[in-house]
C-alpha positions in Angstrom: 31.6 30.4 35.0 30.6 33.2 37.9 29.0 36.3 37.1 31.7 38.5 37.7 33.8 36.0 35.0 31.3 36.3 32.1 30.8 40.3 33.2 34.2 40.8 32.6 34.1 39.2 29.4 31.1 41.0 28.2 32.7 44.5 29.1 35.8 43.6 27.6 34.3 43.1 23.9 32.5 46.1 24.9 35.4 48.2 25.3 36.7 46.4 21.7 34.0 48.7 20.5 34.4 51.6 22.0 38.0 51.7 21.2 37.0 51.0 17.6 34.7 53.6 17.8 36.8 56.1 19.3 39.2 55.4 16.6 37.0 55.9 13.7 35.3 58.5 15.2 37.2 61.5 14.4 34.7 64.6 14.3 34.7 68.0 15.0 32.6 68.5 19.0 30.9 71.5 17.2 28.9 70.0 14.6 27.4 66.7 13.2 28.8 66.1 9.3 26.1 64.1 7.5 26.0 64.2 4.2 28.0 62.6 1.7 28.7 59.6 3.7 28.5 56.1 3.0 29.3 52.7 4.3 31.2 50.2 3.3 28.6 47.7 1.7 27.3 50.7 0.0 30.2 51.1 -2.1 29.5 50.7 -5.8 32.4 48.3 -6.1 30.8 45.7 -3.5 27.5 44.8 -5.4 28.4 41.3 -5.7 25.9 38.5 -4.9 28.9 37.5 -2.4 28.3 40.8 -0.4 24.6 41.2 -0.7 24.9 37.8 1.4 27.4 39.3 3.9 25.9 42.1 4.1 22.4 40.0 5.5 24.5 38.2 7.4 25.4 41.0 9.5 22.2 42.5 10.0 21.2 38.4 11.4 24.1 38.8 13.8 23.5 42.5 14.8 20.0 41.4 16.0 20.9 37.8 17.1 23.1 39.6 19.8 20.5 42.4 20.7 17.9 39.8 21.4 20.1 38.2 24.4 23.0 40.6 25.4 21.4 43.7 26.7 19.2 41.9 29.0 22.1 39.4 29.8 24.6 42.4 31.1 21.8 44.4 32.8 21.5 41.0 35.3 24.7 42.2 36.4 24.2 45.5 37.9 21.0 44.2 39.9 20.3 41.1 42.3 17.2 39.9 40.4 16.4 40.1 36.8 13.0 39.5 35.9 11.4 39.1 32.5 7.9 39.0 31.5 6.4 35.5 30.1 5.5 37.0 26.4 9.2 38.7 26.5 10.6 35.1 27.3 9.3 33.1 24.6 9.8 36.2 22.1 13.4 35.9 23.3 13.4 32.5 23.1 11.9 32.2 19.0 14.1 34.9 17.8 17.1 33.5 19.3 17.3 30.2 17.8 15.0 31.7 14.6 18.2 34.0 13.7 20.7 31.3 15.0 19.3 29.1 11.7 19.0 32.2 10.0 22.5 32.6 9.4 23.3 28.9 8.8 21.2 29.6 6.4 22.5 33.0 4.9 25.9 30.7 5.0 24.6 28.1 3.5 23.5 30.6 0.8 27.0 31.7 0.6 28.7 28.5 0.4 26.0 28.2 -3.0 27.7 31.5 -4.2 30.8 30.0 -3.7 30.2 27.2 -5.8 28.7 29.1 -8.8 31.5 31.3 -8.9 34.6 28.4 -8.9 32.6 25.7 -10.7 30.8 27.8 -13.4 32.4 31.0 -13.8 31.2 31.9 -17.0 27.7 31.7 -15.8 28.1 33.0 -13.0 26.0 36.5 -13.6 23.5 34.5 -15.3 22.8 32.1 -12.3 23.3 34.6 -9.4 20.5 36.7 -10.0 18.9 39.4 -8.2 15.7 37.1 -8.1 17.9 34.3 -7.1 19.3 36.5 -4.3 16.0 37.2 -2.8 15.1 33.8 -3.0 17.6 32.5 -1.0 17.6 35.1 1.1 13.6 34.3 1.7 14.8 30.7 1.9 17.2 31.3 4.6 14.4 33.3 6.7 11.3 30.7 5.9 13.5 27.7 6.5 14.4 29.2 10.1 10.7 30.1 10.8 9.2 26.7 9.9 12.0 25.0 12.3 11.4 27.3 15.4 8.0 27.6 15.4 7.0 23.7 16.8 9.3 23.9 20.0 8.3 27.1 20.5 4.6 26.7 20.6 4.9 23.8 22.3 7.0 25.2 25.2 4.5 28.4 25.2 1.1 25.8 25.6 3.1 24.2 28.8 1.8 24.9 32.2 4.2 26.8 34.5 3.2 26.4 38.0 6.0 25.5 39.8 10.1 27.3 40.1 10.2 30.0 37.7 14.0 30.3 38.0 15.7 30.2 34.2 19.1 28.7 34.8 20.4 30.4 31.8 21.5 34.1 30.9 18.6 34.3 28.9 15.3 32.2 28.0 16.8 29.1 26.5 14.2 26.5 25.3 15.8 23.7 27.5 16.1 25.9 30.5 12.2 27.0 30.0 11.4 23.1 29.6 12.6 22.5 33.0 10.2 24.8 35.1 7.0 23.2 33.4 4.7 21.5 35.7 4.1 18.6 32.8 5.5 16.1 30.9 8.1 17.4 28.3 9.6 14.3 26.8 7.7 15.0 23.1 8.6 18.7 23.7 12.3 17.5 23.9 11.7 15.5 20.9 10.2 18.1 18.4 13.2 20.3 19.6 16.0 18.0 19.0 14.6 17.1 15.7 14.3 20.6 14.9 17.9 21.1 15.7 19.0 18.3 14.0 16.8 19.1 10.9 18.5 22.8 10.9 21.6 21.9 11.5 22.4 18.9 9.2 19.8 20.2 6.1 22.1 23.5 6.3 25.0 21.5 6.9 24.8 19.0 4.3 24.3 21.2 1.7 27.5 23.3 2.5 29.5 20.3 3.0 28.0 19.6 -0.7 28.9 22.8 -2.1 32.6 22.3 -0.8 33.2 18.8 -2.2 32.2 19.9 -5.7 34.6 22.8 -5.0 37.0 20.7 -4.3 37.0 18.4 -7.4 37.0 21.7 -8.9 39.6 22.7 -8.2 41.9 19.3 -8.0 41.4 19.8 -11.9 43.1 23.6 -11.8 46.5 24.9 -11.8 48.6 26.5 -9.1 47.2 29.6 -9.7 44.1 29.3 -10.0 43.7 26.8 -7.0 45.3 29.6 -4.8 42.9 32.0 -5.7 40.2 29.6 -5.5 41.5 28.8 -1.4 41.5 32.7 -0.8 37.8 33.1 -2.2 36.4 30.5 0.2 38.8 30.7 3.2 36.8 33.4 5.2 33.4 31.6 4.3 35.4 28.6 5.8 36.1 29.9 8.7 33.2 31.3 9.7 31.3 28.0 9.0 34.0 26.3 11.2 33.2 28.1 14.0 29.5 28.5 13.5 29.2 24.3 13.6 31.8 23.8 16.1 29.9 25.8 18.9 26.2 24.2 17.3 28.1 20.5 18.3 28.3 21.6 22.0 24.7 21.0 22.1 25.4 17.4 22.9 27.5 17.3 25.8 26.2 18.6 29.2 24.0 21.3 30.1 26.4 23.3 31.9 29.3 23.2 29.4 26.4 23.8 26.9 25.2 26.6 28.5 29.1 28.1 29.0 29.5 27.8 25.3 26.4 29.2 24.1 27.2 32.3 26.4 30.5 32.6 24.7 29.1 32.0 21.0 26.2 34.3 21.3 28.7 37.0 22.0 32.0 36.0 19.7 30.7 35.0 16.8 28.8 38.0 16.0 31.8 40.4 16.3 34.4 37.7 14.7 32.5 37.2 11.9 32.6 40.9 10.1 36.7 40.7 11.6 37.3 37.8 9.9 35.5 38.7 6.2 37.1 41.9 6.4 41.1 40.6 7.1 40.6 37.8 4.8 38.9 39.8 1.8 40.9 42.4 -0.1 37.7 44.6 -1.8 36.0 44.9 1.6 39.3 46.1 3.0 39.8 48.7 0.1 36.5 49.2 0.8 36.8 50.4 4.0 40.4 52.3 3.4 37.9 54.5 1.0 35.3 54.7 3.5 37.7 55.7 6.3 39.0 58.3 3.4 36.0 59.8 2.7 35.8 60.0 6.9 38.5 62.4 7.0 37.7 64.5 3.7 34.9 65.4 5.6 36.3 65.9 8.7 38.6 68.2 7.0 36.1 69.8 5.2 33.9 70.5 8.3 37.1 71.7 10.1 37.8 74.2 7.2 34.1 75.7 7.4 34.8 76.0 11.4 37.9 78.0 10.9 36.4 80.7 8.5 33.2 81.2 10.2 
C-alpha cells in the first residue's frame, strides 16, 4: 500500500468527520453559546452500566487514535519524519496498552449483557457502581500488566544500526528489527503477552455468549428477538476487533496494512455501530440535537433583539 493510498484513505476519514461536524454545528458566527448544553452520554436516560462502559470505550478509542494518527499524518507532509526514542517507546506502550484495554472493556460489556439477559431480576443488585468501577479498573490493570514486559525488554535492547522503522508508528516488531542483539526472547515474551491478552478476553467473551445462548434458547420468540437486539451491536464490534487481531499471525507486510486500517477504522466504526443499533442512544442523540437547535434559536433571538 503506497503512501498516497494510505493518505487518501486517512483524508477520506477526516473529511467524514468534518462533514459530520459541519452538519451538526449550526451556530451564529458572532457568538459561542456555552450554557445549558450537554453531550448525548450525559443524558440521564443513559445512566445504565452499558452506557458507562460505552463511554469508557469511546474514551479509549479517542486516545488510541491520537497515539499514532497525528504523527502518521505528519509523515505525509514531509519526506523525512523523526521521532525521539523516548516518544517512540511511549507510543509503542500506549498503542498496545489502549488496544488491550478496549478488549478488556468489551469483556466487561459482555459480562454486563450476560447479567442483563440471564439474571434480569438481579441485574441492578449485581451491576452496582462499585462493580462497574472494578471492571473498568481491571481492564486497565490487565492491559498494563500485559504491555509492560515486552515494552521494557525492547527499551533495554541496544540500537546501533539502521534507525528506520518500517511502519507508520513504533510497532514493537518493527522496532525489534532495529536492535543490535538477539531478540528471540523478546519475540517470545511479546507473542506470549499478545496471546494472553487475546485469549483471556476472548475466552471470557465467548463464555458469556455461550451462557447467553443457552438462556436465549429457553425464551419465547419475542424475548429472543429482544435479547438478540441487545447483543447485536456488541457482537458486531467484538467480531471486527478480534478478526483484525487475528491478522497478527500472518505475513509481516499484510499485518502492517491491516494494522493501519484497523487503527483508523475501528475507533470510527464503534460509535457508529452502537448509535445505529441502539434505539435509546439514537433517541438521546435526537434530544441532544434538539437542545442544540433550541440554543441556536435562542442565540439568534438575542442577536435580533440586540
